[in-house]
N, C-alpha and C positions, 0 to 999 in steps of 0.2 A: 430571624437575624438577617440583617442586611449583608449582601455579598460584598467583599472588598473590591475596590477598584484596582485593576491591574493594568499597568502600562507595559506594553510589549514593544521592544525596540529592535527593528531589523538590522542586518548587517550590510556591508558594502554591496551595491547592486541588487539589493533585495527590498521587498515591499511587504505588504500585509499577507501576501500569499505564502511567505515563509512560515507564518504562524497560523495559517488557516485550520490545520487539524487541531491546534490547541485552542483557538477561538471556539471551535465547535465542541471540543472535549471538555472545556472548562465552563461551559454555559451555566452549570449549576453551582459552580465554585467561585466565579468571579465575574465582574463587569469588565470586559476586556476593551482597551483602547490602544490601537496600534499607531505608534509614532510615525510621523513623516520625516525621514532623514535625508530628503533629496535637496532641500533649499540652503541649508547653512553650510559654511566652509570651515567651521570649527566644532570640535566636540562640545565646548561650552555653549555654543549657540544651538546646536541640536538639543542639548539637555534643557535649555531655558525654553525653547519652542515646545518641547514635549511637556514639560511641567505646566506651561500655560494652557495646554489642552485639557489637563486633568480637572475633574470637578473639585470643589473646595474640599478640604479635609485630608485625612490620611490616605495613602495608597501604597501599593507594592510595585516593584519594577523588575522585569526580566529582560535581558538583552543578550544577543548573539553577536559574537565577534566585535565589529565595530559598535554594535549595539550594546555590547558589554562595556566598552569604553564609556559610552553615553550613560549607561546605568550607574557606573561608578562616579560619574560627574553629577548625575541626579542626587546621588547619596550625599555629595558635597553641598549642592545648592539647596536641597530640600530635606536636610537630615532630620529636621523636627517633624516632618510629615511622613517619613518613610516607615512602613510597617514591615517590609521585607525586600530582599534583594536576591535575584537569581541571575548568576553569571554563567552563560553557556559558550563553550568553544571560544574563549577569549583570553585576555592577557592583561595583567596589571602593569606590565613594564612599558616604558616608552619605546618608540620606534628605534631600531638600531640604524647606524649610518648606512649600512649596506641595504637594509630593507627600504629606507627612504630613497636611496639611489635607484633601486629597482622600481619602486612606485613611479618615480618621475620619468624613467624610460618608458614604462607602460602607458603613462598618460601622453607622452608624445606620440606613441605608436596609435593610441586611441583616436588621436585627431584625424587620422587618415584611414585606419583599419580597425574599427571598434570590434568587428567580429573576430578578428585575430586575438584580441585581448580577451574576450569572453571565452573563446575556445581554449586558449592558454590556461585560463583560471579554472576551468571546469574540473580537470583531474586533480587539482589541488584541493577543491572543495568536496569532492565526492569520493567515496570508496570505489574501487574498480567495479565491484558488482553493481553498484548503483549508477555508475557510468553506462551500464548496459540496460538500465531501466528508462525506457523511452518517456514515461510520464514524468519521472523526477527531473530528467535532463530538460524536457520541455518547459517545465515550470521555471527552472533556473534561468534558461535562456530568455524566457518571456519577461521575467522580472528584470534582467539586465537590459534587454532591449527597451523596455518601457521606462526604465530609469534614465537611460541615455548618456551620451558622452559628457555633457556639461555637468550634470549632477555627479557622474563618476569622478570627474577631476576635482570637484568640490569636496567629495568624500575622501578622496586620496590626500588632498591638502589637510583635511581635518585629521586624518589618521597620522600623517607625518608629524603634525604639531601637537599631538596628544601629550598629556602630562603623564609623569610617572606616578601611578596610583599606589605603589607599594607602601609608601609611608602613611597612607590614609586607611589601609585595610583593617588595622587594629582598632580604629575608631567606629567601624560599623557596628551598631549596637541593636540590630534587628535580625530576625531569622534569616540565615543565608544558605542558598543552595548553590553549589558549584558543580557543573555537569559538563562533560565533554565526550566526544567519540574516542574510543580506544585507538582508532587509527587516524585521528586528526593529526596531520603532518604540519599544518599552519600553526596551530596552538596545541602542542602535545600535552598528554596528561600531566607531565612534570610541572608545566606552568599552572595547571589547576591544583596540583598538590600544594604548590607554593602559596596560592591564594587561599585555599581552604585552611591551611595551617596557620595563616596570619589573621583570618577573621575569626573572632571568638564564636565558638559553637557551630561553625559552618559544617554543612553535610556535603560530602564529596561523592559524586556518582560518575562512574566511567562506563559509557554505553558500548556494549560489544557491537562488532560488525557495523561500525559507524565512523564516517569521516568528520568534516568540519561542519556540516549543515545538519546537525542532529534533529531539529524539529521536522525536517523533511525525510531524513534517512531512518530515523527510529521514533516516529510520531507518537506511537502508543506509550513507549517507555518515557519519552519526555513528558507527555501529558500526565501520565501516572505520578511522576516525581513532582510535577508542578502542583497537582492536587494535594499530595502529601504535604509539601511545603506550605501551601496556602492554608491547609487545616491547622497548622501550627502558629498562624499569625494571631497576634492579640486583637481581639475585637474591640 
């Protein structure tokens, strides 16, 4: 039986390295394609570009944080093709006025001191214990550095302008996994409970000892749950 095609969507300042453990761990379960979210400045544009990269026919999507916003937009743009959706450390709500203001302030700082922005973001992304893990920190910093200031600003504009996805959650008609870190302070478990309760039949997983970057912080748990979710997709 053919493996399903799985679109993996990174978050802000992330690239395929966010999903490296899952790409390797899912090699017998799915054909993984990692989206490039560095070029577009809208969530709709990111979703359209990601869909265009997928082979013809049905596919599943998994997205983290900003990638979750993209995954929800993929569910709107390609509803008839979608076999499953996994939403990790994300949020169906639109950006708040305060959050948008904070993003614009950080974008201004990034123009002259990008390292300051990255260093300020790190403790919001990672559990304190993982802040002391040199390997994880190095991966996050490398992804941010390689994404760069211009793409960071495009991504922040996309996040600021994102739609309110809550009215669309009940329309998701494929198997859904909603997963987050128990210690995720950017998108706390309560936001995931909200999404899981609104999506028919969604499964909620809260990862212990985990912040916002669950694929890096708890790679085995994330991969195991993605395998379980993929096994339930209609062939």
